[in-house]
N, C-alpha and C positions, 0 to 999 in steps of 0.2 A: 424801160427796157424795150428795145426793138429786137425781137428774136426771129431769126430765119429758120424755119423748119426744113427738114428733108436733106440736110447736108449728107452727101454720099449716096443719095438715091440713084443718081444718074450723072454721067460726066458733064452734060450740058447744064443740068440744074446746079451741080457743084460749082462750076465756073461762074455762073451768075451770082450765087451766094457770096463767093469770095470777092467778086467785084463790089457787091453791096456792102460787104464788111470793110473792104480796104479803100474804096473810093467814095462810098456813100455813108449813110447815117445809121445803118444797121449795127448793133452793138454786140450781138452774140448769135450763136447758132446751135442747133441740136443735131447730132449725128446719128444716122442709122448705121448700125454696125453689121448688119446682115444683108446689105444691098450691093448692087454691082460695083459702085464706086467707093465703097467704104474705106478700103485701105489707102487708096490714093488721096482721098479727101482728108483722112486723118493725118497723113504725112504733111500735107500742106497747111493743116490747121494748128500745128503745134505752136503754143504761145498765145493763141487766141482764146477768148472765152467760149468754151464749148461744153454743152450738156449732152445728155443721152436722150435721143428720140426713140423711146422704147417701141419696138415694132412687134406687135402680135397679129398683124394683119396678113403679111405675105413674106416670102423668103423662107430659108431654112432656119429652124430654131438653133440657138447657140448652145443651150444646155444639152449635153449628150444624153441626159436621162429624160428628156422631154417625151411624154407618152405618145407613141405613134398613133394611138386611136384618136388623138385630137389633131392629127395632121391630115392634109389632103392626100390624094392617092399618089402624088409624086413626092411626098415627104415634106411639104411646105406647111407653114402656118396658115390657119384658116380664120380670117377675121369674122366670118359669118357665124362662127361657133364660139366666139370668145366669151359670150355670156354664160357658157356652161363650164368654163375652165375652173378647176379647183384652185383655191387660194394658194396652196403650196406649190402648184405647178407654175402659177404666175410669179410667185416669189422667186423660185429657182431660176426661171428664165430671165426675169428682170436682173437678178444678181449676175447671171452669166453674161448678159449683154453689157452691164455696167463694167464688169471686170475686163471684157474684151475691149471696151472703149479705152480703158486706162492703159491696156497693153498697146493698143494701136497708137494712141495719142501721146503716151509717155507722160501723162499728167492726169490730175483728178478732174472729174466732171464738175461743172459749176452747179448743175441742177438736173432735174428729170422732168420730161414731159412725155406724152404718148401719141404716137401716130394715130390720126383720126379720132383723137380724144376717147380712146376705148376705155379709159379709166372712169368713164361715166357708169360702167358696170361695177356694182359694189365689190365683187370678188377681185376684180382687177385693181381697184383702188386700194383694197386691203393688202393684197400681195405687194403692190408697189410701195405702199406706205411702210411696210415692214423693212424693205430694203432701204428706203430713204431715211428712215429713223436710224437704222444701223450705221449708214454711211454719213449721217449728219448733213443730208442734202435737201434743199427745197424742192417742192414739186409744183408745177403749174396747176392753178385752179382756174376753171373757166366760168364759174358762177358762184353765187353765195352759198348754195348747199354744199358744193364740193369744197369750198373754202372752209366752211365750218367742220366738215368731216375730216379734212386733213389736220386742221388745228386741234381737233379733239383727239387725234392720234399722235399729237406731239410733233407734227411735221410743219415746217415753215412754208409759207406760200405767199403769192402776190395778193395785193389788196383789190386790184381791179384788173380787168382783162378786156381787150378789144381785138377782134380779128375773126376771119372766116374764109372759107374757100368754096366758091359755088360756080354757077354757070358763067359768071362774068368776073373780071378781076376785082378783088376787094380793095386793094390799096391803089387808088388813083390819086392824082394831085388834089382833087377836090375832097376826097375822103380823108386824106392826110391833114388838110387844113381844118376840116370839121373836127377831127379827133383831137387835134392840138388845141383848138379853141375850147373843147370840152374836157380837157385833161384835169383830173382832180388835183386840188392844191396840196393834198396830203396823201401819204401812203405810197405804195409801190405799184405802178401800172405796167403791165406787159402789153405791148402791141405785137401780136403774132403775125408773121408775114411769110410769104412764099415766093421770094424773088428767084429768078433763074433764067437761063436760056432754054430754048426748046429741048425737051428730052431726046436723047439719042438712042437709048437702049430700052427704057421702060415705057409701058403704056399707062398713062394717067389722064384722068378727065381734066385735071388742072395743068394745062400745058402752055398755050399761048398767053394765058392769064399771067403766068410767071414773068413773061417779058414786060408786061405792063407794070407789074409790081417792081421789078428791077429798075425800070426807068424812073419810077416814082422815087425810089430811095437813093438813087445816085444823082438825081436832079439837084443842081446847086440851089434852087429855090427852097428845097426841103431843108437843107442845112441852114440857110439864112433864116427860114421861119423858126426853126428850133432856137437859134441864137437870139433872135429878137424876142422870143418868149421866155428866155432865160432857162432853157431846158437843155441839159447835156445827158444824152442817153447813157445808161450804165448796163450792167448785167446782173445776174442773180446773186452774185457775191455781195451786192448791196444789202441783202437781207441780214448779213452778219455785221453791218455797220449800224450807226445810230439812226433813229427814225428820221425820215426826210420830210422836208416841206419844199414846195416849189419856190424857186428863186424869184 
């Protein structure tokens, strides 16, 4: 699975993700439902494989009962304090964001993941797991410990994970080729990516890097490499199918 994070974050980012989905090899995306471009992105995404990119880092909370003492002075979410959020607050906000996604998109989410991997914090993982279990949705795991914790809670998850966002672009043509050569022959692997055009409205440290990732995933050489390796990217709905082996 090649999943693009941050759909709806910004109009420029959204356009780049749709290009990677429609012209490139990206197979799914996850939508922020409380970001500047959420509604427009959702309208354009209908019929595609879209999950929820749970956002506890910035923007207004979706749950009307979200405790204001956990918000910033302007009423927004505060990612720096997420490690103190009570489990029931996380659960309520995750459910509210999932329900908003379904209203905006007019279809069910394929899976759940979390902006900035904030489900590394135990209470975020627990609150999210409760919603995922109730909805019957998989959740992205980024390492073996998280994978084990999710499965212990009865939540389906990927078997392997590759991806990062740092000072330089993660997905270059060279990294793409290396990851493809190292792709496990069994199980479900997610490649997390952040393609996009330069942001127009939001400030993010991962900006020009998105252009590099977008170019990597729309490059014809990437499609050819996947075909030659016998790999056809899918989305998280594959977890409801029979176990896979690499072609």
